[in-house]
Structure formats: structure tokens, C-alpha cells
C-alpha positions in Angstrom: -92.9 37.5 55.4 -94.5 36.6 58.3 -95.5 33.6 60.5 -98.4 31.7 58.5 -100.1 30.6 61.8 -99.6 30.7 65.8 -98.6 27.7 68.0 -100.2 27.5 71.3 -97.3 28.7 72.9 -97.1 31.6 71.2 -100.1 32.5 72.6 -99.3 31.3 76.1 -96.0 33.8 75.8 -97.5 36.5 74.8 -99.8 36.4 77.5 -97.3 36.0 80.2 -94.9 38.9 79.0 -97.4 41.5 77.8 -96.8 43.8 81.1 -93.0 42.8 81.1 -92.2 44.6 77.9 -90.3 47.5 78.4 -92.0 51.1 77.5 -90.6 51.1 73.8 -91.1 47.7 72.6 -94.9 48.2 72.1 -94.6 51.1 70.2 -91.8 49.4 68.1 -93.8 46.4 67.5 -96.2 49.2 65.9 -93.2 50.7 63.7 -91.9 47.2 62.5 -95.1 45.7 61.0 -95.3 48.9 58.4 -95.5 46.6 55.5 -93.1 48.5 53.2 -90.2 47.1 56.1 -91.4 44.0 56.1 -91.5 43.3 52.7 -87.5 45.3 52.2 -86.0 42.5 54.1 -88.3 39.8 52.5 -87.2 41.5 49.4 -83.2 41.0 50.3 -83.8 37.3 51.9 -85.0 36.5 48.5 -82.0 37.6 46.7 -79.7 35.2 48.5 -79.7 32.6 45.7 -81.2 32.5 42.0 -84.1 30.1 43.2 -84.6 30.7 46.7 -88.3 30.8 47.0 -89.0 28.1 44.9 -85.9 25.6 46.5 -85.2 24.0 49.4 -87.3 24.3 53.1 -89.0 27.1 54.0 -86.8 30.1 55.2 -87.7 32.0 58.2 -90.0 35.0 58.5 -88.8 38.3 57.4 -89.8 39.6 60.5 -88.1 37.9 62.5 -85.3 38.3 60.7 -85.6 41.7 60.8 -86.4 42.1 64.8 -83.6 40.0 65.5 -81.0 42.2 63.7 -82.7 45.2 65.5 -83.1 43.3 68.7 -79.0 42.7 68.8 -78.0 46.4 67.7 -80.6 48.4 70.1 -78.6 45.9 73.1 -75.1 45.9 71.1 -74.7 41.9 71.2 -72.9 39.5 69.6 -74.4 36.9 67.3 -73.7 34.3 70.4 -75.3 36.5 73.1 -77.9 37.3 70.7 -78.8 33.4 70.5 -78.4 32.8 74.4 -80.2 35.8 75.4 -83.5 35.3 72.8 -83.3 31.6 73.8 -83.4 32.2 77.5 -85.9 35.2 77.5 -90.1 34.7 77.1 -89.9 38.7 76.5 -87.3 38.7 73.9 -89.0 35.6 72.1 -92.1 37.6 71.8 -90.9 41.1 70.3 -88.5 39.2 67.9 -91.7 36.9 66.7 -89.4 33.9 67.7 -92.4 32.5 69.9 -92.7 29.2 70.7 -90.6 28.3 68.2 -86.9 26.9 67.7 -84.7 29.9 67.8 -81.7 30.3 65.3 -78.3 29.5 65.7 -75.2 32.2 65.8 -73.7 31.6 62.4 -77.2 31.3 60.8 -78.1 34.9 62.2 -75.1 36.1 61.0 -75.5 34.8 57.1 -79.0 36.7 57.4 -76.6 39.9 58.6 -74.4 39.8 55.5 -77.6 39.0 53.1 -79.6 42.2 54.7 -76.9 45.0 52.9 -76.1 48.4 53.6 -78.9 49.9 50.8 -81.8 47.6 52.6 -80.7 48.9 55.9 -80.6 52.5 54.6 -84.3 52.1 53.0 -85.7 50.4 56.3 -83.9 54.0 58.2 -86.0 55.7 55.4 -88.8 54.3 55.9 -88.9 54.8 60.4 -88.3 58.3 59.4 -91.2 58.6 57.4 -93.1 57.3 60.0 -91.7 59.1 62.5 -92.9 62.3 60.3 -96.5 61.0 60.4 -96.4 60.1 63.9 -96.1 64.1 64.1 -92.6 63.2 65.9 -90.1 64.7 63.5 -91.8 67.6 62.2 -88.5 68.7 60.1 -88.5 72.8 60.8 -84.8 72.5 62.8 -81.9 70.6 61.9 -78.3 69.9 63.4 -75.5 67.8 61.9 -71.8 66.6 63.3 -69.3 64.0 62.4 -67.7 61.6 64.2 -65.4 58.6 63.7 -66.6 54.9 64.1 -63.1 53.2 64.8 -62.4 50.0 62.4 -61.6 46.7 65.0 -58.1 46.8 64.4 -55.1 47.0 67.1 -52.6 50.4 67.1 -50.8 50.2 63.6 -47.2 50.4 63.6 -44.9 49.5 61.1 -43.5 46.8 63.0 -46.6 45.1 64.4 -47.8 45.0 60.4 -44.8 43.0 59.4 -45.3 40.7 61.8 -48.9 40.1 60.9 -48.1 39.9 57.5 -45.5 37.5 58.3 -48.0 35.5 60.8 -50.4 35.8 57.9 -48.8 34.5 54.9 -47.0 31.5 57.0 -50.3 30.3 58.2 -51.6 30.3 54.4 -48.1 28.4 53.3 -48.4 25.8 56.0 -52.3 25.2 54.6 -50.8 24.7 51.3 -48.3 22.2 52.7 -50.5 20.2 54.5 -52.8 20.1 51.4 -50.2 19.6 48.1 -47.2 18.0 50.0 -43.7 18.1 49.7 -43.8 19.1 45.9 -42.1 22.6 44.7 -40.9 25.1 46.9 -40.4 24.1 50.6 -41.5 26.0 53.2 -39.1 27.8 55.9 -40.8 28.8 58.6 -39.6 32.6 60.4 -42.4 32.9 62.7 -39.9 32.7 65.3 -37.3 35.3 64.0 -39.5 37.6 63.3 -41.3 37.7 66.2 -37.6 38.6 68.1 -37.5 41.4 65.6 -40.6 42.8 66.7 -40.0 42.4 70.5 -36.3 44.2 70.0 -37.6 46.8 67.7 -40.6 47.6 70.5 -37.6 47.7 73.5 -35.7 50.3 71.5 -38.7 52.5 70.7 -39.3 53.3 73.9 -35.8 53.7 74.8 -33.9 57.2 74.8 -30.9 58.8 72.8 -29.1 58.6 69.6 -27.7 54.6 70.4 -31.4 53.5 70.4 -32.2 55.3 67.5 -29.5 53.3 65.9 -30.7 49.8 67.0 -33.7 50.8 65.7 -33.0 51.0 62.5 -31.2 47.9 62.6 -33.7 46.0 64.3 -35.9 47.1 60.9 -33.3 46.6 58.8 -33.2 42.6 60.0 -37.1 42.9 60.2 -37.5 44.7 56.5 -35.2 41.7 55.3 -37.0 38.9 57.0 -40.7 39.8 55.3 -39.2 40.1 52.1 -37.8 36.7 52.1 -41.4 35.4 53.7 -43.3 37.5 51.0 -40.9 36.2 48.1 -41.9 32.6 49.1 -45.5 33.1 49.1 -45.1 34.7 45.3 -43.6 31.4 44.6 -46.6 29.3 46.1 -48.9 30.9 44.4 -46.5 30.9 41.2 -46.5 27.3 41.8 -50.3 26.7 42.2 -50.7 28.2 39.3 -48.5 26.4 36.9 -50.2 22.6 38.7 -46.7 22.2 40.3 -48.4 22.4 43.7 -51.7 20.5 42.9 -54.1 18.4 45.2 -55.8 15.1 44.7 -59.4 15.4 44.3 -61.6 18.6 43.0 -62.1 19.7 47.0 -59.2 20.0 47.6 -58.2 21.5 44.7 -60.5 24.4 45.1 -59.4 25.1 48.3 -55.8 25.3 47.4 -57.1 28.1 44.7 -58.9 29.6 47.4 -55.2 30.2 49.4 -53.9 31.1 46.1 -55.8 33.8 46.1 -55.3 34.7 49.7 -51.8 35.2 49.2 -52.3 37.3 45.8 -54.0 39.6 48.1 -51.7 39.4 50.7 -48.3 40.2 49.2 -49.0 43.2 47.9 -50.3 45.0 51.2 -47.2 43.7 52.8 -45.3 44.9 50.2 -46.9 48.7 50.9 -46.7 48.1 54.7 -42.4 47.8 53.6 -42.0 50.5 51.4 -43.3 52.9 54.0 -41.5 51.4 57.0 -38.0 52.2 54.8 -39.3 55.6 53.7 -40.5 56.3 57.8 -36.9 54.9 59.3 -34.4 55.6 56.8 -36.0 58.3 54.9 -37.9 60.4 57.8 -40.8 60.6 55.6 -44.2 59.9 57.4 -47.0 60.6 54.9 -45.9 57.5 52.1 -48.2 57.2 49.7 -50.9 54.5 50.0 -49.8 54.3 53.7 -52.1 51.3 55.0 -53.1 51.0 58.6 -53.6 47.7 58.7 -53.7 44.7 56.1 -57.2 43.4 57.4 -58.9 46.4 56.8 -57.5 48.1 54.2 -59.2 51.2 54.0 -59.1 52.6 57.5 -57.7 56.4 57.9 -56.0 57.8 60.6 -58.4 61.1 61.5 -57.7 63.5 64.0 -60.8 65.7 65.2 -58.6 67.5 68.4 -59.6 65.5 70.8 -56.9 65.9 73.5 -57.5 62.3 75.1 -57.3 60.8 71.6 -55.4 62.5 69.4 -55.4 59.9 65.9 -58.2 57.6 65.9 -58.3 55.0 63.1 -61.7 54.2 60.9 -64.5 56.3 58.7 -66.0 59.5 58.9 -70.0 59.0 59.8 -72.0 62.0 59.6 -75.3 62.3 61.5 -78.3 64.5 61.1 -81.2 65.2 63.2 -84.2 66.2 63.1 -86.7 67.5 66.5 -87.2 64.9 69.1 -83.1 64.0 68.5 -84.6 61.2 65.5 -81.5 60.4 63.4 -82.6 61.7 59.7 -79.7 60.6 57.8 -76.2 59.3 58.3 -73.5 59.1 55.9 -70.3 56.9 55.8 -67.7 58.6 54.0 -65.1 56.8 52.2 -62.1 59.2 52.3 -62.5 61.9 55.2 -64.4 65.3 53.4 -64.0 68.7 54.9 -66.9 69.2 57.2 -67.9 72.8 55.5 -68.5 70.9 52.4 -71.2 68.9 54.1 -73.5 71.2 55.3 -75.0 71.9 51.9 -75.8 68.5 51.1 -77.5 67.5 54.3 -79.6 70.5 53.9 -80.6 68.4 51.1 -81.1 65.6 52.6 -83.2 67.1 55.0 -85.6 68.1 52.1 -85.7 65.0 50.5 -86.9 63.1 53.8 -89.1 65.2 55.0 -90.4 67.5 52.1 -89.4 70.6 53.7 -86.4 73.1 53.9 -85.8 73.7 57.4 -86.2 76.8 59.3 -83.2 76.2 61.6 -80.1 74.6 61.2 -77.9 74.2 63.4 -74.1 73.3 63.7 -70.2 73.4 65.0 -68.0 76.0 63.5 -66.1 73.5 61.7 -69.2 73.6 58.9 -69.0 77.4 58.5 -68.2 79.2 55.3 -69.7 82.5 53.7 -70.8 80.4 50.7 -72.6 77.6 52.9 -74.8 80.2 54.9 -75.7 82.2 51.6 -76.5 78.6 49.6 -78.6 77.7 52.8 -80.3 80.5 53.2 -81.0 80.2 49.0 -82.7 76.8 50.0 -85.6 78.7 52.4 -83.3 78.1 55.5 -84.3 81.3 57.2 -81.5 81.0 60.7 -78.4 79.3 59.9 -77.1 79.5 63.4 -73.3 78.4 62.3 -70.4 80.2 64.1 -68.0 82.3 62.5 -65.4 81.9 65.3 -62.7 83.8 63.0 -64.4 86.5 62.2 -63.5 90.1 63.4 -66.5 91.7 61.7 -68.7 93.8 65.0 -71.7 92.7 63.3 -70.8 89.3 63.4 -69.7 89.4 66.5 -73.7 91.1 67.4 -75.4 88.6 64.8 -73.8 85.5 67.1 -74.5 87.2 70.0 -78.4 87.4 69.9 -80.3 85.2 71.9 -82.0 83.2 68.9 -78.6 82.1 67.7 -77.6 81.5 71.5 -80.9 79.2 71.8 -79.8 77.6 68.6 -76.2 76.5 69.6 -77.4 75.0 72.8 -79.6 73.1 71.0 -77.1 71.9 68.7 -74.9 70.6 72.0 -77.5 67.7 71.6 -75.8 66.4 68.7 -72.6 66.3 70.9 -74.8 63.7 73.3 -76.5 61.5 70.6 -73.1 60.7 69.3 -71.9 59.7 72.9 -75.5 57.3 73.0 -75.1 55.9 69.9 -70.7 54.5 70.7 -71.9 53.8 74.1 -75.5 51.7 73.6 -75.1 51.1 70.2 -71.5 50.1 69.9 -70.5 52.8 67.7 -67.5 53.7 68.5 -65.7 50.4 67.0 -67.5 48.6 64.3 -67.5 44.8 64.4 -67.9 43.8 61.1 -65.5 43.5 58.8 -64.7 45.8 55.5 -66.6 48.8 54.0 -70.0 46.9 53.7 -69.2 45.9 56.9 -69.0 49.2 58.6 -72.0 50.9 56.9 -74.1 47.8 57.9 -72.9 48.5 61.2 -73.0 52.1 61.6 -77.0 51.5 59.8 -78.1 49.0 62.0 -76.9 51.5 65.2 -78.9 54.6 64.2 -81.9 52.3 62.9 -82.0 50.7 66.9 -81.5 54.0 68.1 -84.4 55.4 66.2 -86.5 53.2 67.3 -85.7 53.6 71.3 -86.5 57.6 70.5 -89.8 57.2 68.4 -91.1 54.3 70.6 -89.8 56.4 73.8 -91.7 59.6 72.3 -94.8 57.6 70.9 -95.2 56.2 74.5 -94.8 60.0 76.2 -97.2 61.0 73.6 -100.0 58.7 74.4 -99.6 59.0 78.2 -102.5 60.5 79.9 
């Protein structure tokens, strides 16, 4: 869990950088020394392999793993930048408990990031919230909630670019198969160049105006779909020949590599077929809402979400809920598989607040998207005294008077702070775009970002509280 013995270099570094630390670091040190938090990470690292704790050389201490991963997201660095900065900076070496020892490389820290999964991160966050409550920083009398979009790391999706991606990936995998299995079975025909030319032709036709450009667009898509269909058929044949033993390798390791490449073809070919289906429906049938629409071949769960922003009407990613208590402490976060209606989130948010902080909030504030008569009645039934959620479409004079009262206007002023919190976690901790892959990667990215923000907020609040 922790380093068994400090070296001479560790003590020297700690003494030299004591007055160079940022104000939040001293209090964050105490927060991250919590036994429950370190034990949670220790247990996760011990589950990497069945005998992780009894075989092989000693691994890195859990406290060091935890602090390195948190520092990465506090600063919004990549693993490569994290390795370079901690190696070169004595303050970071002291804070992360690397001290005078050898700094782990970026690849090792990337493996740690995969091991410390979303459930572990959630438990670390809950413990930090419990510590903030024990310190009197988050009493739980007030709650505000809002939603935002964290984008997946994809390019702007068009049907032509997705088809080009599919051809590129399938051709690349088939080239690897040919390099291992030789000329046995079907011969690869590389259509990458012609597909690239078709994609460029479609881009030029899409920028032009008039009926002739629409006709050129359809002709370009027809040729692109024909070429893509041939590549998908060839990929299926390659996969079938590997399964039947037509394409095979001379040694076990190479054969395992072939099986892995076959699995890649089996996973990617249906996605490319889905893109072909939705492209045909849109271009030749005028249907823009094809069932099972894909926005990325590499992040297939990506959704298109419209939040009413003038500068960015369409966002491609996942809906995320953030709810806060006093002193801007994020008490709960959630990444949704499918975008929910905001009005369906208010009561579960109150229940989550009760579970985390052991009491119903006195005041609940949210924007108009969370309003419904049922929500207001249910919130009051759970013990909320003041439900500060506006009804923009009301025609009731009584309701309008209620929304003009001082407590309601003050509650809405406090609610706008949630927009600032969302802006901060996006700008400072990288929650504008997720750099990890898959649904688990999205949950890890959001969880670490929220923990990093909470750590700074709690550390600064404790520093302010202890100031003379």
C-alpha cells in the first residue's frame, strides 16, 4: 500500500520543496493519505492477475499509483507529459511519493489507468465527499444539478469519411494477414487509393450548390458504396479462410496473431455495413434517422446530442450529470449510456444526495429543463423545503409571483454556479473531450476529472478555513 522505507533522497527532497508547494497540495496530501482511499486502489491493483501479490517482483505502492493518476487529471496531461514533468520536478516527486526513486514510464502508468476502473474511481470519489462532509465543507443543505456533454475523441462524422475509415482499417488488417499467411487463399486487392479519390470527389460536390451538384453527390456515393462493398466482401472472405485453416501461420505465436486479426475483421465489418446502410438511406432515400446510426467506427456508442448552443448545435459524445453541494463540491456524477430527459434526473439526484450526505437538501436548484409538477411534488415529499426549478411556460399568476420571490431568485443565482463548474472541469481537467477509449474509458475520464476538481476545491477550502 505504501513505501516501506524512505530513502535519504526522499527526506532531502521533502525538506527542499516544503515551501514551494501550491496551497492545495498540503491539504490534498492529508486527503489522499486516507486509509480507505489507498486500500481501494491497493485492492484494485491486486486483482490484475490471480497471483499478483504472490508472484513476480514487487509492484509500485498503491499510494504512488493513486497520486500519479490524480496529478495527471488535475493538470490534464498525457501519460508522456506526466512522466516527463514528474521526473524533472522535485515538488511533483514529493507530492506523488516517487521521491528519489525511479519514475515509472508512461506505458506502465497507462496499464495502471486501465486497472483502476470506473467502480474503483467511484468509491474514491465517494470517500472524498465523505471527508469533505466530515470537515464541514459540504454540509448538504443545498444542492444544484446540471447536465453537459463530454465529447468522444472522434472527427466530425460524415458518411463518406466513415466509409473511408472503414476501408482504411479493413485494408490495413488484411495487409497484416497477408504478411503473416503469405499468398495462400484469396489475394488482397488494395482499393484505398480509389476510395480516397471518391471521398474527395464527394467533399467537392457537397460544397457546391445547385441540382447538378446533388446529382454528382449521388453518383460519387454510388461509386464509393460499390468499392466499400467489395472491400467488406473481401474482408469476410479473409476471416472465413483463417477460420477454415486456408490462411495459416507456421508457428503458434503467428497463428495467435492471425486469430486476433480475424477478430478485428469480424468486429469492424458489421460496423462498415451499418454505415453503408445509413448512407444509402440518407442519400438515396432521404432518411436521416436510420436505425442504429453510427457516428464513429471506433467509438460506436457515441451519440449526437443537441443542447441548444448557437455555436455548437451538435455535440458527439455522452451525456454527463454533475451535482454539487456547498463550496462547489461535486457530490455525484453519472455518465449515461443513452441520453435521458433532464426532468427524469431530478428525483434520482435528490436520492443520491441523501445517500452521500445522509440528509435531504433544504434547497434544490436546477434549470427549467428539470421542471415538472411531479418532480416538484416528489421533491417536497422527500423533505426538500424549497424547490428552485423555474417553469418557463407557466401562465399561472400565482406561479409567476412565486418565481419572483427573493429566495427563488437567490436560488437561481446560486444555480448559475453549476455552469461555471462545468466550464472549469472542461477547461482545467479536460472534460470537454475524452481521450480514453470505450464506455469504460469515458467513465474513467469523467471520474478522474471530477476527483481532480474536488481535490483542488477541498484543498483550497481547507486552506482558507485554516488561515488566521
